[in-house]
C-alpha positions as CSV (number, residue, x, y, z in Angstrom):
1,M,-17.9,-31.9,-41.2
2,K,-21.4,-31.3,-42.5
3,E,-21.7,-28.8,-45.2
4,H,-25.7,-28.9,-45.7
5,I,-29.0,-29.3,-43.8
6,D,-31.6,-31.3,-45.2
7,A,-35.2,-31.7,-44.1
8,A,-34.4,-35.1,-42.0
9,L,-31.3,-33.4,-40.5
10,F,-33.6,-30.2,-39.5
11,T,-36.4,-32.4,-38.1
12,D,-33.7,-34.1,-36.0
13,M,-32.5,-30.3,-34.6
14,I,-36.2,-29.4,-33.9
15,L,-36.7,-32.4,-32.0
16,C,-33.9,-32.1,-30.0
17,A,-34.2,-28.2,-29.9
18,S,-37.9,-29.5,-28.0
19,A,-36.5,-32.1,-25.9
20,A,-33.8,-29.6,-24.6
21,L,-36.1,-26.8,-23.7
22,E,-38.7,-29.6,-22.2
23,Q,-35.9,-30.8,-19.9
24,N,-34.7,-27.1,-18.9
25,R,-38.2,-25.6,-18.7
26,Q,-38.1,-25.4,-14.9
27,L,-34.5,-24.0,-14.9
28,I,-35.6,-21.2,-17.3
29,N,-39.0,-20.6,-15.4
30,E,-36.8,-19.9,-12.5
31,L,-35.1,-17.0,-14.1
32,N,-38.4,-15.1,-14.3
33,V,-37.6,-12.1,-12.0
34,F,-41.1,-11.5,-10.9
35,P,-42.3,-13.5,-8.0
36,V,-45.9,-13.6,-8.9
37,P,-47.4,-17.4,-10.1
38,D,-47.5,-16.8,-14.0
39,G,-47.0,-18.4,-17.4
40,D,-43.3,-18.6,-17.3
41,T,-41.0,-18.2,-20.1
42,G,-39.7,-21.9,-20.0
43,T,-42.9,-23.5,-20.0
44,N,-44.2,-21.0,-23.0
45,M,-40.9,-21.8,-25.3
46,S,-41.4,-25.6,-24.4
47,L,-44.7,-25.6,-25.6
48,T,-44.3,-23.5,-28.6
49,M,-41.0,-25.7,-30.0
50,G,-43.3,-28.6,-28.9
51,A,-45.6,-27.8,-31.1
52,A,-43.2,-28.0,-33.9
53,A,-41.8,-31.4,-33.1
54,A,-45.3,-32.9,-32.9
55,E,-45.7,-31.8,-36.0
56,L,-42.7,-33.2,-37.8
57,G,-42.9,-36.1,-36.4
58,K,-46.1,-36.7,-38.0
59,R,-44.2,-37.6,-41.7
60,D,-40.9,-37.3,-43.3
61,Y,-40.8,-34.0,-45.3
62,P,-39.1,-34.0,-49.0
63,T,-37.5,-30.9,-48.7
64,L,-35.7,-28.4,-45.9
65,S,-38.3,-25.9,-47.7
66,A,-41.4,-28.0,-46.6
67,A,-40.3,-29.0,-43.3
68,A,-39.0,-25.3,-42.1
69,D,-42.6,-24.5,-43.3
70,A,-44.6,-27.2,-41.4
71,A,-42.5,-26.2,-38.3
72,A,-43.2,-22.4,-38.6
73,S,-46.5,-22.8,-39.1
74,A,-47.2,-25.4,-36.2
75,M,-45.5,-22.9,-33.9
76,L,-47.3,-19.9,-34.9
77,R,-50.4,-21.5,-34.0
78,G,-48.8,-23.2,-30.9
79,A,-47.1,-19.9,-29.6
80,R,-47.8,-19.1,-26.2
81,G,-46.9,-16.0,-24.3
82,N,-44.6,-13.1,-25.6
83,S,-41.5,-15.6,-25.5
84,G,-43.4,-18.3,-27.5
85,V,-44.6,-15.7,-30.0
86,I,-40.8,-14.4,-30.5
87,L,-39.8,-17.7,-31.1
88,S,-42.2,-18.9,-33.5
89,L,-41.7,-15.5,-35.5
90,L,-37.6,-16.2,-35.2
91,F,-38.7,-19.7,-37.2
92,R,-41.4,-18.0,-39.3
93,G,-38.8,-15.7,-40.9
94,L,-36.0,-18.6,-41.3
95,A,-38.9,-20.8,-43.1
96,K,-39.5,-17.9,-45.8
97,K,-35.7,-17.3,-46.6
98,L,-35.8,-21.3,-47.0
99,K,-38.4,-21.2,-49.3
100,G,-38.1,-23.6,-52.1
101,S,-34.6,-25.1,-50.9
102,G,-33.9,-28.6,-50.9
103,E,-31.1,-28.2,-48.4
104,A,-29.3,-25.4,-47.0
105,D,-25.2,-24.4,-46.6
106,S,-23.8,-22.4,-43.9
107,L,-24.3,-19.0,-45.5
108,L,-28.1,-19.9,-46.6
109,F,-28.8,-20.9,-43.5
110,A,-27.2,-18.3,-41.7
111,Q,-29.1,-15.6,-43.9
112,A,-32.4,-17.5,-43.1
113,M,-31.8,-16.9,-39.3
114,T,-31.3,-13.3,-40.4
115,S,-34.5,-13.1,-41.8
116,G,-36.2,-14.6,-38.6
117,V,-34.6,-12.1,-36.4
118,D,-35.7,-9.3,-38.9
119,A,-39.3,-10.7,-38.6
120,A,-39.4,-10.9,-34.7
121,Y,-38.0,-7.4,-34.5
122,K,-40.5,-6.0,-36.7
123,A,-43.3,-7.7,-34.8
124,V,-42.6,-6.3,-31.5
125,M,-43.8,-2.6,-31.0
126,K,-40.9,-1.6,-28.9
127,P,-38.0,-3.9,-29.0
128,A,-36.4,-4.0,-25.8
129,E,-32.7,-5.3,-25.5
130,G,-31.5,-7.6,-23.2
131,T,-34.0,-10.0,-24.0
132,I,-34.0,-13.0,-26.9
133,L,-34.2,-10.4,-29.1
134,T,-30.9,-9.3,-28.5
135,V,-29.5,-13.1,-27.7
136,S,-30.8,-14.5,-31.5
137,R,-29.4,-10.9,-33.0
138,V,-26.1,-11.3,-32.0
139,A,-25.9,-15.0,-32.2
140,T,-27.2,-14.7,-35.9
141,S,-24.6,-11.9,-36.7
142,S,-21.8,-14.1,-35.4
143,A,-23.3,-16.8,-37.5
144,V,-23.4,-14.9,-40.9
145,E,-19.9,-13.4,-40.3
146,F,-18.4,-17.3,-39.9
147,A,-20.4,-18.2,-43.1
148,E,-19.4,-15.7,-45.4
149,H,-15.8,-17.2,-44.9
150,G,-16.5,-20.9,-44.1
151,G,-18.8,-23.7,-44.9
152,D,-18.3,-25.9,-41.5
153,L,-22.1,-25.9,-40.1
154,E,-20.5,-27.1,-36.8
155,L,-18.4,-24.4,-36.5
156,M,-20.8,-21.9,-37.8
157,F,-23.3,-22.9,-34.8
158,S,-20.2,-23.1,-32.2
159,C,-19.5,-19.1,-33.2
160,A,-23.3,-18.4,-32.8
161,I,-23.3,-20.4,-29.5
162,E,-20.3,-18.5,-28.2
163,S,-21.7,-15.0,-29.1
164,A,-25.0,-16.1,-27.8
165,Q,-23.6,-16.7,-24.4
166,E,-21.7,-13.4,-24.3
167,A,-24.9,-11.9,-25.0
168,L,-26.9,-13.6,-22.9
169,A,-24.3,-12.7,-20.2
170,D,-24.7,-9.0,-21.0
171,T,-28.4,-9.0,-20.6
172,V,-28.2,-8.3,-17.0
173,N,-26.5,-5.2,-17.9
174,L,-28.9,-4.2,-20.6
175,N,-32.1,-4.9,-18.4
176,P,-32.4,-2.9,-15.4
177,V,-34.9,-5.3,-13.9
178,L,-32.5,-8.5,-14.6
179,K,-29.7,-6.0,-13.0
180,R,-31.5,-5.5,-9.8
181,A,-32.2,-9.1,-9.7
182,G,-29.2,-10.3,-10.6
183,V,-30.3,-12.9,-13.5
184,V,-29.8,-13.1,-17.4
185,D,-32.9,-13.0,-19.5
186,A,-34.9,-16.1,-19.3
187,G,-35.9,-16.2,-23.0
188,G,-32.2,-15.5,-24.1
189,K,-31.4,-18.9,-22.1
190,G,-34.0,-20.7,-24.1
191,Y,-32.8,-19.8,-27.2
192,V,-28.9,-20.7,-26.1
193,F,-30.6,-24.2,-25.2
194,I,-32.0,-24.1,-28.5
195,L,-28.8,-23.6,-30.4
196,E,-26.7,-25.9,-28.6
197,A,-29.2,-28.8,-29.0
198,M,-29.1,-28.1,-32.8
199,L,-25.1,-28.2,-32.7
200,A,-25.6,-31.7,-30.9
201,V,-27.4,-33.0,-33.6
202,L,-24.8,-31.9,-36.2
203,R,-22.1,-33.3,-34.3
204,G,-24.2,-36.7,-34.1
205,E,-25.3,-36.5,-30.4
206,K,-29.1,-36.8,-30.6
207,F,-30.9,-36.2,-27.4
208,V,-33.3,-38.9,-27.0
209,P,-36.3,-37.7,-24.4
210,A,-37.6,-39.7,-21.9
211,A,-40.9,-41.6,-23.3
212,P,-44.0,-39.5,-21.9
213,A,-46.0,-41.3,-19.3
214,V,-48.9,-43.1,-20.4
215,Q,-52.0,-41.4,-19.4
216,P,-55.2,-43.3,-18.5
217,A,-57.6,-43.6,-21.1
218,A,-60.5,-41.2,-20.6
219,E,-64.0,-41.7,-20.6
220,P,-65.5,-41.8,-24.1
221,R,-67.8,-38.6,-24.6
222,D,-71.0,-38.9,-25.9
223,R,-71.4,-38.7,-29.6
224,A,-73.6,-37.1,-32.3
225,D,-75.8,-39.7,-33.9
226,F,-75.0,-38.7,-37.7
227,S,-77.5,-41.4,-38.7
228,E,-80.4,-39.0,-38.1
229,F,-79.2,-36.8,-40.9
230,D,-80.0,-37.1,-44.8
231,E,-77.2,-36.9,-47.3
232,G,-79.4,-35.0,-49.3
233,E,-78.8,-32.2,-46.5
234,I,-75.2,-31.8,-48.2
235,N,-75.6,-29.6,-50.7
236,F,-72.0,-29.5,-52.0
237,A,-70.2,-32.6,-52.0
238,Y,-66.4,-31.8,-52.2
239,C,-64.6,-30.2,-49.4
240,T,-61.7,-28.8,-51.2
241,E,-58.6,-27.2,-49.8
242,F,-55.4,-26.0,-51.6
243,I,-52.2,-23.9,-51.1
244,C,-51.3,-22.3,-54.3
245,G,-48.4,-19.5,-55.0
246,R,-48.5,-15.9,-55.7
247,E,-46.9,-15.1,-58.8
248,N,-48.5,-12.5,-60.1
249,D,-50.4,-9.5,-59.1
250,R,-53.9,-10.7,-59.3
251,D,-56.1,-9.9,-56.1
252,P,-57.3,-12.9,-53.9
253,E,-60.6,-11.2,-53.1
254,R,-61.7,-12.1,-56.6
255,M,-61.2,-15.5,-56.0
256,R,-62.8,-15.3,-52.8
257,Q,-65.8,-13.6,-54.5
258,W,-66.2,-16.3,-57.0
259,L,-65.7,-19.2,-54.7
260,T,-69.1,-17.9,-52.9
261,T,-70.9,-18.5,-56.2
262,I,-70.0,-21.9,-56.7
263,G,-70.0,-23.5,-52.8
264,D,-70.0,-22.1,-49.6
265,C,-67.9,-22.5,-46.3
266,V,-65.5,-20.4,-47.9
267,V,-62.0,-19.6,-46.4
268,L,-59.2,-17.9,-48.1
269,V,-56.1,-16.6,-46.2
270,D,-53.3,-15.0,-48.3
271,D,-50.0,-13.4,-47.4
272,D,-47.0,-12.3,-49.8
273,E,-46.0,-15.9,-50.8
274,I,-49.1,-17.9,-50.6
275,I,-52.9,-18.5,-51.0
276,K,-54.6,-20.7,-48.6
277,V,-58.2,-21.8,-49.6
278,H,-61.3,-24.1,-48.0
279,V,-64.3,-24.5,-49.7
280,H,-67.2,-26.9,-50.3
281,T,-68.2,-27.3,-53.7
282,N,-69.4,-29.8,-56.3
283,T,-66.7,-28.8,-59.1
284,P,-63.5,-29.2,-57.6
285,G,-61.7,-29.1,-61.0
286,D,-63.1,-25.6,-61.9
287,V,-61.7,-24.5,-58.3
288,L,-58.3,-25.9,-58.9
289,S,-58.2,-24.7,-62.5
290,V,-58.9,-20.9,-61.5
291,A,-56.4,-21.3,-58.7
292,L,-53.7,-22.3,-61.2
293,T,-53.9,-18.7,-62.7
294,Y,-52.8,-17.2,-59.3
295,G,-49.8,-19.6,-59.2
296,P,-48.6,-22.9,-58.8
297,L,-50.3,-25.6,-56.5
298,L,-48.3,-26.6,-53.6
299,K,-50.8,-28.8,-51.9
300,V,-54.2,-29.7,-52.2
301,K,-56.8,-32.0,-50.9
302,I,-60.2,-33.2,-51.9
303,E,-62.6,-35.1,-50.1
304,N,-66.6,-36.7,-50.5
305,M,-68.2,-35.5,-47.9
306,R,-71.4,-37.5,-48.7
307,E,-68.9,-40.5,-48.5
308,Q,-67.5,-39.4,-45.1
309,H,-71.3,-38.9,-44.0
310,S,-72.2,-42.5,-44.9
311,E,-68.6,-43.5,-42.6
312,M,-69.8,-41.6,-39.6
313,A,-73.5,-42.8,-39.8
314,G,-71.7,-46.2,-39.8
315,G,-69.9,-45.4,-36.4
316,E,-66.6,-44.6,-38.1
317,A,-65.1,-41.1,-37.2
318,P,-63.1,-39.2,-39.4
319,H,-59.3,-38.3,-38.8
320,E,-58.8,-35.1,-36.7
321,E,-56.2,-34.2,-39.3
322,D,-59.1,-34.5,-42.1
323,A,-61.4,-32.0,-40.1
324,G,-62.3,-29.0,-41.9
325,P,-61.8,-25.3,-40.0
326,E,-64.9,-24.4,-38.3
327,I,-65.8,-21.0,-39.3
328,A,-68.8,-19.3,-38.6
329,P,-70.6,-17.0,-41.1
330,A,-71.1,-13.7,-40.6
331,E,-74.6,-12.7,-38.7
332,K,-73.4,-9.5,-37.7
333,P,-70.8,-6.8,-38.2
334,Y,-69.1,-7.2,-34.6
335,G,-68.2,-10.1,-32.3
336,S,-66.0,-10.5,-29.4
337,V,-63.7,-12.9,-27.9
338,A,-62.4,-12.5,-24.3
339,V,-59.5,-14.6,-22.4
340,C,-60.2,-15.1,-18.8
341,A,-60.0,-17.7,-16.1
342,G,-62.9,-18.7,-13.6
343,E,-66.8,-19.3,-14.4
344,G,-67.6,-16.1,-12.7
345,M,-65.3,-14.0,-14.9
346,A,-66.1,-16.2,-17.7
347,E,-70.2,-15.8,-17.4
348,L,-69.8,-11.9,-16.6
349,F,-68.3,-11.4,-20.0
350,R,-71.0,-13.1,-21.3
351,E,-73.3,-11.4,-19.9
352,L,-71.6,-8.0,-21.4
353,G,-72.1,-9.7,-24.9
354,A,-68.8,-11.9,-25.3
355,D,-69.5,-14.3,-28.4
356,R,-66.8,-16.9,-27.2
357,I,-64.5,-17.2,-24.2
358,V,-61.0,-18.6,-24.4
359,T,-59.8,-20.0,-21.0
360,G,-56.8,-18.7,-19.7
361,G,-54.6,-16.1,-18.1
362,Q,-51.5,-15.6,-16.0
363,T,-50.3,-19.3,-15.3
364,M,-51.5,-20.6,-18.6
365,N,-51.4,-18.3,-21.6
366,P,-53.4,-19.5,-24.2
367,S,-51.9,-20.5,-27.9
368,T,-52.7,-18.4,-31.1
369,E,-54.6,-21.5,-32.1
370,D,-56.7,-21.5,-28.8
371,I,-57.7,-18.0,-29.6
372,L,-57.8,-18.5,-33.6
373,N,-60.3,-21.2,-33.0
374,E,-62.7,-18.9,-31.0
375,V,-62.4,-15.9,-33.4
376,N,-63.4,-18.4,-36.4
377,R,-66.4,-19.4,-34.1
378,T,-67.8,-15.9,-33.6
379,P,-70.4,-15.2,-36.0
380,A,-69.2,-11.7,-37.0
381,E,-67.3,-9.9,-39.8
382,T,-65.2,-8.1,-37.1
383,V,-63.7,-9.9,-34.2
384,F,-62.6,-7.6,-31.1
385,V,-60.3,-9.5,-28.9
386,F,-59.8,-8.9,-25.5
387,P,-56.5,-10.5,-24.2
388,N,-56.8,-9.3,-20.6
389,N,-52.8,-10.2,-20.2
390,K,-49.9,-8.2,-21.3
391,N,-48.1,-11.7,-22.3
392,I,-51.4,-13.2,-24.3
393,Q,-51.4,-9.9,-26.2
394,M,-48.7,-11.0,-29.2
395,A,-50.3,-14.3,-29.3
396,A,-54.0,-12.8,-30.3
397,E,-52.2,-10.4,-32.6
398,Q,-50.5,-13.1,-34.9
399,C,-54.5,-14.6,-35.3
400,A,-55.1,-11.7,-37.9
401,P,-53.4,-13.1,-41.0
402,L,-54.7,-16.6,-40.1
403,T,-58.4,-16.0,-40.5
404,E,-60.9,-14.3,-43.3
405,K,-62.2,-12.2,-40.3
406,K,-61.0,-9.0,-39.7
407,V,-59.5,-9.1,-36.0
408,V,-58.9,-6.2,-33.8
409,V,-57.2,-6.8,-30.9
410,I,-57.6,-4.5,-27.9
411,P,-54.4,-4.6,-25.7
412,T,-56.2,-5.2,-22.3
413,K,-53.4,-5.8,-19.7
414,T,-56.2,-7.1,-17.2
415,V,-59.7,-8.6,-16.8
416,P,-60.8,-5.5,-15.3
417,Q,-59.8,-3.3,-18.4
418,G,-61.3,-5.8,-20.5
419,I,-64.4,-5.7,-18.6
420,S,-64.6,-1.8,-19.2
421,A,-63.5,-2.2,-22.8
422,M,-66.2,-4.5,-23.5
423,L,-68.7,-2.1,-22.5
424,M,-68.1,0.0,-25.3
425,L,-69.3,-2.4,-27.9
426,D,-71.8,-0.5,-29.9
427,E,-72.8,-1.8,-33.3
428,S,-73.7,1.6,-34.8
429,A,-70.4,3.0,-34.6
430,G,-67.5,2.4,-37.1
431,V,-64.5,0.0,-36.3
432,D,-61.7,3.0,-35.5
433,E,-64.1,4.7,-33.6
434,L,-65.0,1.6,-31.6
435,R,-61.6,0.9,-31.2
436,E,-60.3,4.4,-30.0
437,N,-63.3,4.4,-27.3
438,M,-62.2,0.9,-26.1
439,L,-58.7,2.0,-25.7
440,E,-60.0,4.6,-23.6
441,A,-62.0,3.0,-21.4
442,A,-59.2,0.6,-20.5
443,A,-56.9,3.4,-19.9
444,G,-59.5,4.6,-17.4
445,V,-59.2,1.5,-15.0
446,H,-56.2,0.9,-12.6
447,T,-56.3,-2.7,-11.5
448,A,-55.3,-3.5,-8.0
449,L,-54.2,-7.5,-7.7
450,V,-53.9,-9.7,-4.5
451,T,-52.0,-13.0,-5.1
452,Y,-49.1,-14.9,-3.2
453,A,-45.6,-15.3,-3.8
454,A,-44.5,-18.3,-6.2
455,R,-41.0,-18.1,-5.0
456,D,-38.4,-16.6,-2.8
457,S,-37.1,-13.1,-4.4
458,E,-35.5,-9.7,-3.9
459,Y,-37.3,-7.5,-6.0
460,D,-37.6,-3.8,-6.0
461,G,-36.1,-3.7,-2.2
462,Y,-38.5,-6.0,-1.0
463,D,-37.2,-9.6,0.6
464,I,-40.0,-11.7,-0.5
465,H,-40.8,-15.2,0.8
466,A,-42.6,-17.9,-0.9
467,G,-46.2,-17.9,-0.1
468,E,-46.4,-14.4,1.6
469,Y,-49.2,-12.4,0.4
470,L,-48.3,-9.8,-2.7
471,A,-50.1,-6.7,-3.6
472,L,-49.7,-5.3,-7.1
473,M,-51.1,-2.0,-8.7
474,D,-51.2,-1.7,-12.2
475,G,-48.2,-4.3,-12.5
476,A,-46.2,-2.2,-9.6
477,L,-45.4,-4.5,-6.8
478,L,-46.7,-2.9,-3.4
479,G,-45.4,-4.9,-1.0
480,S,-45.2,-8.6,0.6
481,F,-46.9,-9.4,3.3
482,T,-47.6,-11.7,6.0
483,E,-51.0,-10.4,7.0
484,L,-54.1,-9.5,5.0
485,D,-55.4,-6.2,7.0
486,S,-51.8,-4.6,6.5
487,L,-51.9,-5.3,2.6
488,F,-55.6,-3.9,2.3
489,G,-54.3,-0.8,4.0
490,K,-51.3,-0.6,1.7
491,L,-53.6,-1.3,-1.3
492,G,-56.1,1.6,0.3
493,D,-53.6,4.3,0.5
494,S,-52.3,3.5,-3.4
495,A,-56.1,3.8,-4.4
496,E,-56.3,7.2,-2.7
497,E,-54.3,9.1,-5.5
498,Y,-56.8,8.1,-8.2
499,S,-60.1,9.4,-6.3
500,P,-62.0,6.0,-7.2
501,S,-65.7,7.0,-8.2
502,V,-66.4,3.3,-9.0
503,I,-64.7,0.0,-7.2
504,S,-65.4,-3.3,-8.4
505,V,-64.2,-6.2,-6.4
506,Y,-63.8,-9.7,-8.0
507,Y,-63.1,-12.2,-5.7
508,G,-61.3,-15.8,-6.6
509,E,-62.2,-19.3,-6.0
510,D,-60.1,-19.4,-2.6
511,V,-62.0,-16.6,-1.0
512,T,-65.6,-16.9,0.3
513,G,-67.9,-14.6,-0.3
514,A,-68.2,-13.3,3.7
515,E,-64.5,-12.7,3.3
516,A,-65.1,-10.7,0.0
517,E,-67.8,-8.8,1.8
518,A,-65.7,-8.1,4.5
519,L,-63.3,-6.5,2.3
520,G,-65.8,-4.6,0.3
521,A,-67.4,-2.8,3.9
522,K,-63.6,-1.8,4.4
523,L,-63.2,0.0,0.9
524,S,-66.5,1.4,0.9
525,E,-65.8,2.8,4.5
526,R,-62.5,4.4,3.1
527,F,-64.2,5.6,-0.2
528,P,-67.9,6.6,1.0
529,D,-68.5,8.6,-2.4
530,A,-67.3,5.4,-4.6
531,E,-69.9,2.9,-6.2
532,L,-68.9,-0.4,-5.2
533,S,-69.7,-3.9,-6.2
534,V,-68.6,-7.1,-5.2
535,V,-68.5,-9.8,-7.6
536,N,-67.5,-13.8,-7.5
537,G,-65.2,-14.3,-10.4
538,G,-64.2,-17.7,-9.3
539,Q,-60.7,-16.7,-10.9
540,P,-57.4,-18.9,-9.7
541,V,-54.3,-17.5,-8.6
542,Y,-55.4,-13.9,-7.7
543,Y,-57.7,-13.7,-4.5
544,Y,-58.8,-10.5,-5.5
545,M,-59.0,-8.4,-8.5
546,V,-59.9,-4.7,-7.8
547,S,-60.9,-2.2,-10.5
548,I,-60.5,1.1,-9.6
549,E,-61.9,4.4,-11.8
């Protein structure tokens, strides 16, 4: 009988949970109700948990607190899709409760699970029951109830799993969409796999994943010649990074302002419990002395950049994990980051003024870190982010506490909405005014999508077969079709109610220009008073994206 979870045991639990999600990712994916090809729940949860497993696999951690914090941080940055973000928040709340703990008994771990559930519910604007939120809440409540009277961790997890399975079975009744499809919630199923994997570790039944296939070595990329740079160009010699606790009410902004007077490349991120700093300076000792006035030092790394320069000039590359964050200094008040797929779409956003592009969309949701990297590379004080997909919005929102830049996420659900919102970016306006203008512009766009059925399905009264054409309007399924002509007719009927004045047709990588122009001609004939344009978006998955305003 195990009564405590330490760092080593927690690490094994995360590794096993990651392996279980990877092994069952397709099973979880197949629970997704909507038949369009998308960034499925199993894939997103597996990639998110995999980020934690990769981080914990790098080294041994001395305490449960350190291991839980490392896992939570990795999951937060690696979170993909709404299911991945919720999963990362469950573990972020857990890590906060375990702060400072070398190990945890059943009651503390159950309480930490409760903190995770609370964090996840608070982060979701309109929590929906019949999802992973429900399953995790019910499971955690059962764990706490057991732990208040017993200390056996195996029995506690067994109780949690039993309740989770009951809650999972009930999701089909709580969620109308699941009820119509007759399946349980995919995210909830993934959470049950996580609990079952953790229990297996507690019982000594470690799951050993198959070794990954060896990938052929990639051709080496061209490398910058650092010998062309003079050491004299390095004004501040020491790259200084640290994390310190917050044990008083001192304003971290005072530290940030002081750091700018004794160095450059200053990045300071703080939350309720810690302050994380990166700075280039010639006096790292002074920096650490000031940090101690805020709280104890939890982690410190100081590197001599002139010495690193000499090594790089001699041909020795630095370790990736030692590379400092790339933060572009603010050269303007506002910048923007857009998520899209397809070179045509990317070029269109660049023409509209987007500073950075994150490649991703429906079939591969970018991680929080993917978006964060481009936010940091944007040379602006405030960065507007256009996720252009409802399953990417939460990952984008997690960037805000991870950067010193002000991040404003505009909740665009489609690329056409993102394009219209981008047109509102006006440097003479205030942030709040810009946000309202962008939201209003996005709300005025109706988006029609033409894609294909990824799987057989019965949805909203439609008998859908894999490979058939699908038409959607603002996310609602208009029907499944074997002929494009009938699909376009239905799409036109749906567009009639909006009396469009502007129609933009973005055609994908599997559509020829001639085919797109033919569709444009049909729409122009049906809506003669509308201004119509046909643009090569080059996007995957969607044959056509049609913006109707």
